[in-house]
VOPAGU-2260 file (C-alpha; in pm, 1 decimal, decimal comma):
REM VOPAGU-2260
SITE   aa  ch    i         X         Y         Z
SITE  MET   A    0    9253,8    9317,8    7273,5
SITE  SER   A    1    9071,6    9033,2    7263,0
SITE  THR   A    2    8942,3    8897,3    7602,2
SITE  ALA   A    3    8867,7    8531,9    7458,6
SITE  PRO   A    4    9007,8    8236,9    7689,4
SITE  ALA   A    5    9342,8    8082,3    7542,3
SITE  ALA   A    6    9553,7    7809,8    7627,7
SITE  PRO   A    7    9790,1    7856,3    7949,5
SITE  ALA   A    8   10178,2    7982,9    7833,1
SITE  ARG   A    9   10301,4    7709,5    8082,5
SITE  PRO   A   10   10124,3    7441,2    8403,2
SITE  LEU   A   11    9980,4    7652,7    8656,4
SITE  ALA   A   12    9816,9    7364,2    8817,0
SITE  GLY   A   13    9968,8    7343,4    9173,2
SITE  ARG   A   14   10154,0    7677,9    9144,7
SITE  THR   A   15   10093,9    7978,3    9382,9
SITE  VAL   A   16   10023,9    8306,4    9233,4
SITE  LEU   A   17   10027,6    8605,4    9420,7
SITE  ILE   A   18    9786,3    8909,3    9308,2
SITE  LYS   A   19    9795,3    9235,3    9426,8
SITE  CYS   A   20    9466,7    9464,7    9327,2
SITE  GLY   A   21    9542,7    9796,4    9356,3
SITE  GLY   A   22    9213,0    9980,7    9466,9
SITE  SER   A   23    9180,0   10212,4    9124,7
SITE  VAL   A   24    9155,4    9905,7    8968,4
SITE  LEU   A   25    8814,0    9837,7    9122,7
SITE  ASP   A   26    8679,2   10109,4    9052,1
SITE  GLU   A   27    8778,2   10096,8    8655,2
SITE  GLY   A   28    8436,5    9987,8    8454,0
SITE  ASP   A   29    8413,5    9578,2    8432,8
SITE  ALA   A   30    8783,7    9564,3    8571,7
SITE  GLY   A   31    8651,9    9436,4    8903,1
SITE  ARG   A   32    8390,3    9168,2    8753,1
SITE  THR   A   33    8690,7    9040,6    8522,1
SITE  PHE   A   34    8916,4    9043,8    8784,5
SITE  ALA   A   35    8669,6    8798,0    8980,2
SITE  GLU   A   36    8639,8    8586,2    8655,0
SITE  ASP   A   37    9032,3    8536,0    8597,7
SITE  VAL   A   38    9061,7    8443,2    8985,4
SITE  ALA   A   39    8806,2    8184,8    8924,6
SITE  GLU   A   40    8961,2    8055,2    8637,4
SITE  LEU   A   41    9298,1    8021,4    8776,2
SITE  ALA   A   42    9169,6    7846,5    9073,0
SITE  ASP   A   43    8988,1    7596,9    8829,5
SITE  ALA   A   44    9288,3    7537,8    8658,7
SITE  GLY   A   45    9436,4    7390,8    9026,8
SITE  THR   A   46    9619,3    7748,1    9122,5
SITE  ARG   A   47    9718,6    7842,2    9431,9
SITE  VAL   A   48    9579,6    8243,2    9469,6
SITE  VAL   A   49    9613,2    8458,5    9696,4
SITE  VAL   A   50    9502,8    8844,8    9653,7
SITE  VAL   A   51    9622,2    9130,1    9854,6
SITE  HIS   A   52    9415,0    9450,1    9763,2
SITE  GLY   A   53    9468,5    9812,0    9844,4
SITE  GLY   A   54    9228,2   10057,8    9836,4
SITE  GLY   A   55    9374,8   10432,3    9802,7
SITE  PRO   A   56    9075,3   10598,7    9631,1
SITE  GLN   A   57    8809,9   10468,8    9831,4
SITE  ILE   A   58    9021,0   10570,2   10180,1
SITE  ASP   A   59    9115,1   10968,0   10044,9
SITE  THR   A   60    8699,5   10989,9    9958,4
SITE  HIS   A   61    8653,9   10878,5   10317,8
SITE  LEU   A   62    8919,1   11103,4   10459,3
SITE  GLU   A   63    8780,3   11388,2   10287,0
SITE  ARG   A   64    8419,9   11354,6   10388,6
SITE  LEU   A   65    8599,8   11386,6   10756,9
SITE  GLY   A   66    8757,5   11680,4   10679,4
SITE  ILE   A   67    9110,7   11498,6   10670,6
SITE  GLN   A   68    9338,4   11589,0   10404,3
SITE  PRO   A   69    9548,9   11300,5   10266,6
SITE  VAL   A   70    9941,6   11327,2   10358,7
SITE  PHE   A   71   10205,9   11121,9   10177,0
SITE  ARG   A   72   10564,4   11086,7   10222,3
SITE  HIS   A   73   10768,3   10907,9   10000,8
SITE  GLY   A   74   10497,2   10719,6    9820,1
SITE  LEU   A   75   10335,5   10602,3   10158,7
SITE  ARG   A   76   10051,0   10729,0   10336,5
SITE  VAL   A   77   10114,7   10945,2   10658,2
SITE  THR   A   78    9888,1   10746,2   10890,5
SITE  THR   A   79    9765,2   10914,9   11194,9
SITE  PRO   A   80    9518,4   10762,5   11493,9
SITE  PRO   A   81    9204,9   10938,3   11287,6
SITE  THR   A   82    9360,1   10821,7   10947,8
SITE  MET   A   83    9409,8   10482,4   11163,0
SITE  GLU   A   84    9072,5   10418,8   11203,7
SITE  VAL   A   85    8971,2   10507,3   10816,8
SITE  VAL   A   86    9183,3   10268,9   10712,7
SITE  ARG   A   87    9112,2    9977,0   10884,0
SITE  MET   A   88    8744,3   10042,0   10806,5
SITE  VAL   A   89    8730,3   10111,5   10455,8
SITE  LEU   A   90    8989,1    9815,7   10360,0
SITE  SER   A   91    8829,4    9541,4   10538,4
SITE  GLY   A   92    8468,8    9683,6   10538,5
SITE  GLN   A   93    8402,7    9829,0   10200,6
SITE  VAL   A   94    8689,7    9731,3    9970,7
SITE  GLN   A   95    8753,7    9375,1   10078,1
SITE  ARG   A   96    8354,9    9311,4   10118,0
SITE  ARG   A   97    8333,6    9432,9    9762,4
SITE  LEU   A   98    8624,1    9190,3    9633,7
SITE  VAL   A   99    8498,6    8893,7    9839,2
SITE  GLY   A  100    8146,7    8939,1    9703,0
SITE  LEU   A  101    8254,4    8931,4    9319,6
SITE  LEU   A  102    8459,6    8657,9    9393,6
SITE  ASN   A  103    8198,0    8435,4    9543,7
SITE  ARG   A  104    7922,4    8545,3    9294,6
SITE  GLU   A  105    8146,6    8323,1    9074,3
SITE  ARG   A  106    8145,9    8016,9    9334,4
SITE  ARG   A  107    8179,0    7960,2    9667,4
SITE  LEU   A  108    8529,9    8050,9    9655,7
SITE  ALA   A  109    8691,7    8354,9    9855,3
SITE  VAL   A  110    8752,0    8417,6   10192,1
SITE  GLY   A  111    8840,1    8776,4   10336,8
SITE  LEU   A  112    9105,6    8845,9   10642,9
SITE  THR   A  113    9352,9    9139,4   10776,6
SITE  GLY   A  114    9650,8    9083,0   10868,3
SITE  GLU   A  115    9562,4    9099,6   11212,2
SITE  ASP   A  116    9415,3    8794,0   11223,5
SITE  ALA   A  117    9602,0    8487,1   11343,3
SITE  ARG   A  118    9883,0    8747,5   11332,5
SITE  THR   A  119    9940,8    8710,6   10956,8
SITE  PHE   A  120   10136,1    9029,0   10910,0
SITE  THR   A  121   10364,3    9169,6   11233,5
SITE  ALA   A  122   10510,3    9510,1   11188,1
SITE  ALA   A  123   10757,5    9772,6   11296,6
SITE  ASP   A  124   10748,6   10083,7   11312,3
SITE  ARG   A  125   10824,3   10139,1   10908,6
SITE  GLN   A  126   11227,1   10386,0   10934,5
SITE  VAL   A  127   11222,5   10657,5   10694,5
SITE  PHE   A  128   11525,2   10935,8   10662,4
SITE  HIS   A  129   11571,6   11249,2   10462,4
SITE  GLY   A  130   11856,6   11478,8   10454,4
SITE  GLY   A  131   11949,2   11270,0   10751,9
SITE  GLN   A  132   11609,4   11371,0   10925,1
SITE  ARG   A  133   11358,1   11038,9   11036,2
SITE  VAL   A  134   11009,8   11104,2   10888,0
SITE  ASP   A  135   10748,6   11085,3   11099,8
SITE  LEU   A  136   10499,8   10866,6   10870,4
SITE  GLY   A  137   10273,3   10784,4   11184,9
SITE  LEU   A  138   10098,4   10448,7   11191,8
SITE  VAL   A  139   10289,1   10324,3   10916,4
SITE  GLY   A  140   10488,5    9973,5   10926,1
SITE  ASP   A  141   10693,2    9740,3   10796,3
SITE  ILE   A  142   10620,4    9386,0   10797,4
SITE  VAL   A  143   10879,3    9176,6   11006,0
SITE  ASP   A  144   10693,3    8857,7   11036,9
SITE  VAL   A  145   10470,4    8624,8   10874,7
SITE  ASP   A  146   10236,8    8384,4   10978,8
SITE  ASP   A  147   10110,7    8183,0   10668,2
SITE  ARG   A  148    9966,2    7894,1   10844,0
SITE  LEU   A  149    9550,4    8023,0   10834,9
SITE  LEU   A  150    9675,2    8097,8   10446,8
SITE  ARG   A  151    9801,8    7736,1   10370,7
SITE  THR   A  152    9530,6    7564,0   10545,4
SITE  LEU   A  153    9252,0    7780,8   10318,3
SITE  LEU   A  154    9472,9    7731,6    9995,5
SITE  ASP   A  155    9473,5    7346,1   10119,0
SITE  ALA   A  156    9148,1    7382,3   10116,4
SITE  GLY   A  157    9095,8    7505,7    9752,6
SITE  LEU   A  158    8976,0    7830,2    9862,6
SITE  VAL   A  159    9124,1    8204,2    9823,7
SITE  PRO   A  160    9235,6    8415,0   10080,2
SITE  VAL   A  161    9130,5    8739,4   10013,7
SITE  VAL   A  162    9379,6    9014,0   10266,3
SITE  SER   A  163    9412,0    9393,7   10336,7
SITE  SER   A  164    9737,3    9508,2   10478,4
SITE  ILE   A  165    9648,9    9571,8   10796,6
SITE  ALA   A  166    9911,9    9453,1   11079,9
SITE  ARG   A  167    9940,7    9422,3   11432,8
SITE  SER   A  168   10259,5    9571,9   11565,4
SITE  ALA   A  169   10555,5    9404,5   11686,6
SITE  ASP   A  170   10564,5    9580,5   12015,9
SITE  GLY   A  171   10191,7    9509,8   12123,8
SITE  SER   A  172   10088,7    9883,6   12072,1
SITE  GLY   A  173    9779,9    9832,7   11841,4
SITE  VAL   A  174    9794,3    9814,3   11409,7
SITE  ARG   A  175    9975,6    9970,1   11167,9
SITE  ASN   A  176    9907,0   10066,9   10778,8
SITE  VAL   A  177   10136,5    9860,8   10585,9
SITE  ASN   A  178   10162,7    9946,7   10189,4
SITE  ALA   A  179    9978,6    9686,7   10033,2
SITE  ASP   A  180   10261,0    9624,2    9745,5
SITE  LEU   A  181   10475,3    9558,0    9998,5
SITE  ALA   A  182   10255,3    9353,2   10217,1
SITE  ALA   A  183   10226,2    9128,8    9872,1
SITE  ALA   A  184   10596,9    9076,6    9872,8
SITE  ALA   A  185   10624,0    8971,6   10260,3
SITE  LEU   A  186   10344,1    8721,1   10171,7
SITE  ALA   A  187   10521,1    8626,8    9828,9
SITE  ALA   A  188   10796,7    8549,7    9982,6
SITE  ALA   A  189   10654,2    8354,2   10294,3
SITE  LEU   A  190   10446,3    8094,4   10047,6
SITE  ARG   A  191   10744,0    8070,5    9788,3
SITE  ALA   A  192   10514,0    8209,6    9540,4
SITE  ASP   A  193   10603,3    8143,7    9186,0
SITE  THR   A  194   10510,1    8452,6    9097,7
SITE  LEU   A  195   10408,0    8819,0    9184,7
SITE  LEU   A  196   10152,9    9026,8    8985,7
SITE  LEU   A  197   10075,6    9384,8    9082,4
SITE  LEU   A  198    9759,6    9497,1    8928,8
SITE  THR   A  199    9792,1    9899,2    8900,1
SITE  ASP   A  200    9655,5   10206,2    8692,9
SITE  VAL   A  201    9935,9   10249,3    8482,2
SITE  ALA   A  202   10123,4   10045,3    8190,4
SITE  GLY   A  203   10423,7    9966,4    8372,7
SITE  LEU   A  204   10750,5   10145,8    8457,1
SITE  TYR   A  205   10941,6   10356,2    8196,9
SITE  PRO   A  206   11305,4   10424,8    8119,0
SITE  GLY   A  207   11288,2   10780,9    8141,1
SITE  GLN   A  208   11073,7   10759,0    8494,0
SITE  PRO   A  209   10869,0   10981,5    8534,8
SITE  ASP   A  210   10861,1   11074,0    8193,9
SITE  ARG   A  211   10680,5   10853,6    7993,0
SITE  GLY   A  212   10770,9   10685,4    7672,8
SITE  GLU   A  213   10810,0   10283,1    7577,5
SITE  VAL   A  214   10721,7   10019,4    7889,7
SITE  LEU   A  215   11031,4    9852,3    7982,6
SITE  ASP   A  216   10970,0    9453,5    7936,2
SITE  ARG   A  217   11216,2    9324,8    8184,7
SITE  LEU   A  218   11461,3    9436,0    8467,0
SITE  THR   A  219   11691,9    9278,7    8721,4
SITE  ALA   A  220   11609,5    9345,5    9093,3
SITE  ALA   A  221   11955,5    9577,4    9060,2
SITE  GLU   A  222   11814,2    9745,5    8782,0
SITE  ALA   A  223   11519,9    9844,9    8903,2
SITE  ASP   A  224   11680,5    9926,6    9199,5
SITE  ALA   A  225   11882,3   10138,8    9034,8
SITE  LEU   A  226   11558,2   10290,4    8920,3
SITE  LEU   A  227   11424,3   10424,3    9273,8
SITE  PRO   A  228   11586,3   10759,1    9325,4
SITE  ARG   A  229   11421,1   10882,3    8996,5
SITE  LEU   A  230   11045,7   10720,6    9104,9
SITE  THR   A  231   10770,0   10917,7    9251,8
SITE  GLY   A  232   10436,0   10864,4    9447,5
SITE  GLY   A  233   10303,2   10491,7    9466,3
SITE  MET   A  234   10539,5   10368,2    9196,0
SITE  ILE   A  235   10840,3   10386,6    9471,1
SITE  PRO   A  236   10678,0   10085,6    9677,3
SITE  LYS   A  237   10607,6    9896,6    9363,5
SITE  VAL   A  238   10915,5    9831,8    9243,4
SITE  GLN   A  239   11080,5    9789,6    9637,9
SITE  ALA   A  240   10770,3    9500,6    9600,8
SITE  CYS   A  241   10900,8    9356,0    9303,9
SITE  SER   A  242   11297,1    9370,0    9388,9
SITE  GLN   A  243   11249,9    9210,6    9726,7
SITE  ALA   A  244   10997,6    8915,2    9620,2
SITE  VAL   A  245   11228,6    8837,0    9365,7
SITE  ARG   A  246   11519,6    8867,3    9591,9
SITE  ALA   A  247   11330,4    8649,3    9844,4
SITE  GLY   A  248   11271,5    8381,7    9597,2
SITE  VAL   A  249   11009,5    8460,0    9408,1
SITE  ALA   A  250   11060,8    8399,6    9024,7
SITE  THR   A  251   10912,3    8719,2    8869,3
SITE  ALA   A  252   10717,3    8958,1    9009,1
SITE  ARG   A  253   10535,4    9191,7    8719,5
SITE  ILE   A  254   10387,9    9555,9    8730,4
SITE  ALA   A  255   10084,9    9565,2    8518,7
SITE  ASP   A  256    9792,4    9749,6    8416,0
SITE  GLY   A  257    9523,1    9594,2    8574,2
SITE  ARG   A  258    9232,1    9807,4    8417,7
SITE  ILE   A  259    9221,4    9624,0    8151,1
SITE  PRO   A  260    8992,2    9410,2    8116,8
SITE  HIS   A  261    9096,6    9020,6    8168,8
SITE  ALA   A  262    9419,8    9151,9    8278,8
SITE  VAL   A  263    9492,0    8869,8    8506,5
SITE  ARG   A  264    9397,3    8574,3    8217,5
SITE  GLU   A  265    9624,7    8809,5    8018,8
SITE  HIS   A  266    9913,3    8793,7    8228,6
SITE  LEU   A  267    9882,4    8403,7    8382,7
SITE  LEU   A  268    9700,8    8230,9    8108,4
SITE  THR   A  269    9764,2    8328,2    7791,0
SITE  GLY   A  270   10123,1    8478,3    7792,8
SITE  ARG   A  271   10028,6    8798,0    7611,2
SITE  ARG   A  272   10238,2    8988,0    7879,3
SITE  THR   A  273   10255,6    9383,9    7888,9
SITE  GLY   A  274   10398,0    9589,1    8181,1
SITE  THR   A  275   10736,9    9515,9    8337,6
SITE  THR   A  276   10858,3    9221,7    8470,2
SITE  VAL   A  277   11137,8    9207,1    8746,2
SITE  SER   A  278   11330,5    8899,3    8755,8
SITE  PRO   A  279   11668,4    8784,9    9014,1
């Protein structure tokens, strides 16, 4: 696939784009470097870009070094207090620092923050039930409030906020770990973004999910919701994020393979799109 720049498929100046970059993408060859180049290109075109990042593989590595076995239920990380310390440290101290460094290598562009800063994210404990019983996820939250004033100030200054998905708790008891896909959806809705792009380590959604086949090109939010009972692992919050975003007013949400060099350019600047788009 060619990585040469091409004319934008539609004007992006003044538009708001929310990009979620998975931690697995950053570990994939030159994907991190080309991601930074693409974001800088978008910013130079006058696009208002916000990046929300994950860090699952990096968190798992640190937990295993400490002898803590990562545990997932319903696609979400079970977060005990010791796990929360690792999540906080890795997201804001390692993954975010790398992303900000890559972006600022292009020019003075990126500012790193977490959802705790200026109370950008406030979360309540996530309620998950299975077989009529509540599933204990520990310190996992759902965003119930977004204060976007700090982000809008940074965007107005031509900067790119890079946001870690840690939120203050609604009850004031501390912080909560929020799935980065769902955090990106909440932020896209609050900023009235035109596009939510979720970059991950799969090509998109498949009609026989979880069995592989030809990737579904386009779904409505209702069709995406209908797929949820068949989904497993991290694909659950991704589809939930896309559905929630478009129902809240985001024009389109897309799940795409971020391991492809210049994936952002391919999807937002050239019109040569792969992956799966969810629309209202």
